[in-house]
C-alpha atoms as an extended CHARMM CRD file, in Angstrom:
* protein
*
       113  EXT
         1         1  MET       CA              5.8190000000        7.5330000000        4.2820000000  PROA      1               0.0000000000
         2         2  ASN       CA              2.4040000000        9.0770000000        3.0680000000  PROA      2               0.0000000000
         3         3  GLN       CA              3.2310000000        7.4180000000       -0.6950000000  PROA      3               0.0000000000
         4         4  LEU       CA              3.6220000000        4.5820000000        1.2390000000  PROA      4               0.0000000000
         5         5  LEU       CA              0.1380000000        4.5510000000        2.3600000000  PROA      5               0.0000000000
         6         6  LEU       CA             -1.2620000000        6.0720000000       -0.4150000000  PROA      6               0.0000000000
         7         7  GLY       CA              0.1650000000        3.2070000000       -2.5050000000  PROA      7               0.0000000000
         8         8  ALA       CA             -1.2760000000        0.5700000000       -0.0320000000  PROA      8               0.0000000000
         9         9  LEU       CA             -4.5840000000        1.9980000000       -0.1530000000  PROA      9               0.0000000000
        10        10  ILE       CA             -4.9840000000        1.8680000000       -3.8020000000  PROA      10              0.0000000000
        11        11  GLY       CA             -4.2460000000       -1.4990000000       -3.4500000000  PROA      11              0.0000000000
        12        12  PHE       CA             -6.3450000000       -2.4940000000       -0.6760000000  PROA      12              0.0000000000
        13        13  MET       CA             -9.3470000000       -0.6690000000       -1.5670000000  PROA      13              0.0000000000
        14        14  PRO       CA            -10.4970000000       -2.6590000000       -4.5190000000  PROA      14              0.0000000000
        15        15  MET       CA             -9.7170000000       -6.1330000000       -2.2490000000  PROA      15              0.0000000000
        16        16  ALA       CA            -11.5360000000       -4.5980000000        0.4440000000  PROA      16              0.0000000000
        17        17  ALA       CA            -14.6270000000       -3.6020000000       -1.5870000000  PROA      17              0.0000000000
        18        18  LEU       CA            -14.7600000000       -6.9030000000       -3.0350000000  PROA      18              0.0000000000
        19        19  TYR       CA            -14.6270000000       -8.6030000000        0.4260000000  PROA      19              0.0000000000
        20        20  ALA       CA            -17.9870000000       -6.4070000000        1.2130000000  PROA      20              0.0000000000
        21        21  TRP       CA            -19.5010000000       -7.3540000000       -1.9620000000  PROA      21              0.0000000000
        22        22  ARG       CA            -18.7700000000      -11.2640000000       -1.1070000000  PROA      22              0.0000000000
        23        23  ARG       CA            -20.8360000000      -10.6910000000        1.8830000000  PROA      23              0.0000000000
        24        24  PHE       CA            -17.1020000000      -10.4840000000        3.9730000000  PROA      24              0.0000000000
        25        25  ARG       CA            -16.5490000000      -13.9060000000        3.1370000000  PROA      25              0.0000000000
        26        26  SER       CA            -13.0590000000      -14.7900000000        1.2800000000  PROA      26              0.0000000000
        27        27  ASN       CA            -11.2950000000      -17.5530000000       -0.3470000000  PROA      27              0.0000000000
        28        28  SER       CA             -7.4440000000      -18.5810000000       -0.5480000000  PROA      28              0.0000000000
        29        29  ALA       CA             -6.7720000000      -16.8660000000       -3.8450000000  PROA      29              0.0000000000
        30        30  MET       CA             -7.9840000000      -13.3060000000       -2.3460000000  PROA      30              0.0000000000
        31        31  LEU       CA             -6.3810000000      -14.2580000000        1.2870000000  PROA      31              0.0000000000
        32        32  ILE       CA             -3.0280000000      -14.1700000000       -1.5040000000  PROA      32              0.0000000000
        33        33  ALA       CA             -4.3190000000      -11.3190000000       -3.3870000000  PROA      33              0.0000000000
        34        34  ALA       CA             -4.9680000000       -8.7160000000       -1.1680000000  PROA      34              0.0000000000
        35        35  PRO       CA             -1.5980000000       -8.5490000000        0.5200000000  PROA      35              0.0000000000
        36        36  LEU       CA              0.0960000000       -8.7840000000       -3.2510000000  PROA      36              0.0000000000
        37        37  ALA       CA             -1.7940000000       -6.3610000000       -4.2710000000  PROA      37              0.0000000000
        38        38  VAL       CA             -1.1080000000       -3.8540000000       -1.0790000000  PROA      38              0.0000000000
        39        39  ILE       CA              2.5710000000       -4.7450000000       -1.3550000000  PROA      39              0.0000000000
        40        40  THR       CA              3.1150000000       -4.1980000000       -5.0230000000  PROA      40              0.0000000000
        41        41  CYS       CA              1.1540000000       -0.9860000000       -4.9740000000  PROA      41              0.0000000000
        42        42  SER       CA              3.2590000000        0.3380000000       -1.9960000000  PROA      42              0.0000000000
        43        43  VAL       CA              6.7780000000       -0.6320000000       -3.7040000000  PROA      43              0.0000000000
        44        44  TRP       CA              5.2440000000        1.0060000000       -6.9210000000  PROA      44              0.0000000000
        45        45  ALA       CA              4.4050000000        4.3410000000       -5.0150000000  PROA      45              0.0000000000
        46        46  VAL       CA              7.9730000000        4.1690000000       -3.3160000000  PROA      46              0.0000000000
        47        47  ILE       CA             10.2310000000        3.4060000000       -6.5870000000  PROA      47              0.0000000000
        48        48  PRO       CA             11.5880000000        7.0100000000       -6.9400000000  PROA      48              0.0000000000
        49        49  ASP       CA             12.6670000000        6.9860000000       -3.6470000000  PROA      49              0.0000000000
        50        50  ILE       CA             14.8910000000        3.8610000000       -4.0840000000  PROA      50              0.0000000000
        51        51  PRO       CA             17.7230000000        5.8820000000       -5.5530000000  PROA      51              0.0000000000
        52        52  ARG       CA             18.2920000000        7.2860000000       -1.9160000000  PROA      52              0.0000000000
        53        53  LEU       CA             18.2950000000        4.3440000000       -0.2910000000  PROA      53              0.0000000000
        54        54  LEU       CA             20.6850000000        3.2390000000       -2.4780000000  PROA      54              0.0000000000
        55        55  ASP       CA             23.1410000000        6.2920000000       -1.7760000000  PROA      55              0.0000000000
        56        56  MET       CA             22.3710000000        7.7180000000       -5.5260000000  PROA      56              0.0000000000
        57        57  THR       CA             21.7820000000       10.8950000000       -4.0860000000  PROA      57              0.0000000000
        58        58  ASN       CA             22.1130000000       12.3470000000       -7.9200000000  PROA      58              0.0000000000
        59        59  PHE       CA             19.3950000000       10.3390000000       -9.5960000000  PROA      59              0.0000000000
        60        60  TYR       CA             17.5520000000       10.5640000000       -6.4280000000  PROA      60              0.0000000000
        61        61  LEU       CA             17.6220000000       14.3010000000       -7.0520000000  PROA      61              0.0000000000
        62        62  LYS       CA             17.1060000000       14.4940000000      -10.7410000000  PROA      62              0.0000000000
        63        63  LEU       CA             14.0440000000       12.0120000000      -10.0900000000  PROA      63              0.0000000000
        64        64  SER       CA             12.6400000000       14.2300000000       -7.3160000000  PROA      64              0.0000000000
        65        65  ARG       CA             12.4740000000       17.3450000000       -9.7890000000  PROA      65              0.0000000000
        66        66  ASP       CA             10.7950000000       15.5090000000      -12.3600000000  PROA      66              0.0000000000
        67        67  PRO       CA              7.2090000000       15.4660000000      -12.7760000000  PROA      67              0.0000000000
        68        68  ARG       CA              7.0810000000       12.2710000000      -14.6250000000  PROA      68              0.0000000000
        69        69  THR       CA              7.7470000000       10.5800000000      -11.6360000000  PROA      69              0.0000000000
        70        70  ASN       CA              3.7790000000       11.0990000000      -10.5480000000  PROA      70              0.0000000000
        71        71  LEU       CA              3.4250000000        7.8670000000      -12.9950000000  PROA      71              0.0000000000
        72        72  PHE       CA              4.1000000000        6.0380000000       -9.4600000000  PROA      72              0.0000000000
        73        73  PHE       CA              0.9930000000        7.4770000000       -7.9720000000  PROA      73              0.0000000000
        74        74  TRP       CA              1.4250000000       11.1550000000       -7.9530000000  PROA      74              0.0000000000
        75        75  HSD       CA              4.7170000000       10.8830000000       -6.3510000000  PROA      75              0.0000000000
        76        76  TYR       CA              6.0950000000       14.1240000000       -7.5820000000  PROA      76              0.0000000000
        77        77  THR       CA              2.7020000000       16.1530000000       -6.6360000000  PROA      77              0.0000000000
        78        78  ILE       CA              3.0110000000       14.4920000000       -2.8440000000  PROA      78              0.0000000000
        79        79  ASP       CA              6.6330000000       15.3210000000       -2.5510000000  PROA      79              0.0000000000
        80        80  GLN       CA              5.7040000000       19.2480000000       -3.4420000000  PROA      80              0.0000000000
        81        81  MET       CA              3.2140000000       19.4240000000       -0.6660000000  PROA      81              0.0000000000
        82        82  GLU       CA              4.4750000000       16.4770000000        1.6060000000  PROA      82              0.0000000000
        83        83  VAL       CA              3.9840000000       16.5450000000        5.5380000000  PROA      83              0.0000000000
        84        84  ASP       CA              5.4110000000       14.3140000000        7.9110000000  PROA      84              0.0000000000
        85        85  SER       CA              3.0260000000       12.5960000000       10.5140000000  PROA      85              0.0000000000
        86        86  PRO       CA              2.9740000000        9.7740000000       12.8410000000  PROA      86              0.0000000000
        87        87  TRP       CA             -0.3730000000        9.0500000000       11.4980000000  PROA      87              0.0000000000
        88        88  TYR       CA              0.7480000000        7.5770000000        8.0020000000  PROA      88              0.0000000000
        89        89  ALA       CA              2.3320000000        4.9190000000       10.0900000000  PROA      89              0.0000000000
        90        90  ALA       CA             -0.5900000000        4.2590000000       12.1020000000  PROA      90              0.0000000000
        91        91  GLY       CA             -3.0710000000        4.2580000000        8.8190000000  PROA      91              0.0000000000
        92        92  ILE       CA             -0.4730000000        1.2220000000        7.4530000000  PROA      92              0.0000000000
        93        93  VAL       CA             -0.4030000000       -0.6140000000       10.4600000000  PROA      93              0.0000000000
        94        94  LEU       CA             -3.8340000000       -0.4400000000       10.5500000000  PROA      94              0.0000000000
        95        95  LEU       CA             -4.4730000000       -1.6090000000        7.0900000000  PROA      95              0.0000000000
        96        96  TYR       CA             -2.5970000000       -4.3800000000        7.5750000000  PROA      96              0.0000000000
        97        97  ALA       CA             -4.2840000000       -5.4500000000       10.8070000000  PROA      97              0.0000000000
        98        98  SER       CA             -7.4760000000       -5.4560000000        8.7420000000  PROA      98              0.0000000000
        99        99  MET       CA             -5.9950000000       -7.8130000000        6.3380000000  PROA      99              0.0000000000
       100       100  LEU       CA             -4.4720000000       -9.6560000000        9.0690000000  PROA      100             0.0000000000
       101       101  PHE       CA             -7.8390000000       -9.7730000000       10.9350000000  PROA      101             0.0000000000
       102       102  ALA       CA             -9.9910000000      -11.0430000000        7.8100000000  PROA      102             0.0000000000
       103       103  ALA       CA             -7.3790000000      -13.6740000000        7.1030000000  PROA      103             0.0000000000
       104       104  TRP       CA             -7.5970000000      -14.7900000000       11.1810000000  PROA      104             0.0000000000
       105       105  ARG       CA            -11.8530000000      -14.8080000000       10.7610000000  PROA      105             0.0000000000
       106       106  GLU       CA            -11.7130000000      -17.0270000000        7.8020000000  PROA      106             0.0000000000
       107       107  LEU       CA             -9.4240000000      -19.2290000000        9.2310000000  PROA      107             0.0000000000
       108       108  LYS       CA            -11.4000000000      -19.4230000000       12.6110000000  PROA      108             0.0000000000
       109       109  MET       CA            -14.8820000000      -19.8490000000       10.3360000000  PROA      109             0.0000000000
       110       110  VAL       CA            -13.0220000000      -22.8760000000        8.4070000000  PROA      110             0.0000000000
       111       111  GLU       CA            -11.9540000000      -24.1700000000       11.5180000000  PROA      111             0.0000000000
       112       112  ASP       CA            -15.3790000000      -24.2230000000       13.4750000000  PROA      112             0.0000000000
       113       113  ARG       CA            -17.3880000000      -26.1430000000       10.7300000000  PROA      113             0.0000000000
């Protein structure tokens, strides 16, 4: 779960910085690009875990021992020191809720004009 959060944060942080730099205003392109960046980076971070979902256990075990999977946002390194916590899920929910809030805020501001 922490790889999913890390991947989401890698996609989210540049978009959040751009949103803040634009004085907390967004356009339609950014409202589409931000969730796409978060989802793309999240999927990239968990690609080495996909064989486990597809019941390809031997391939998954081979990938889990290969340091080259660090290409997927430090997947191997995180697996070596991973600790499960419900806070990772809370972080993902908070991240998506903040994107939803920003989109809702933009819609409200456009409707109020």
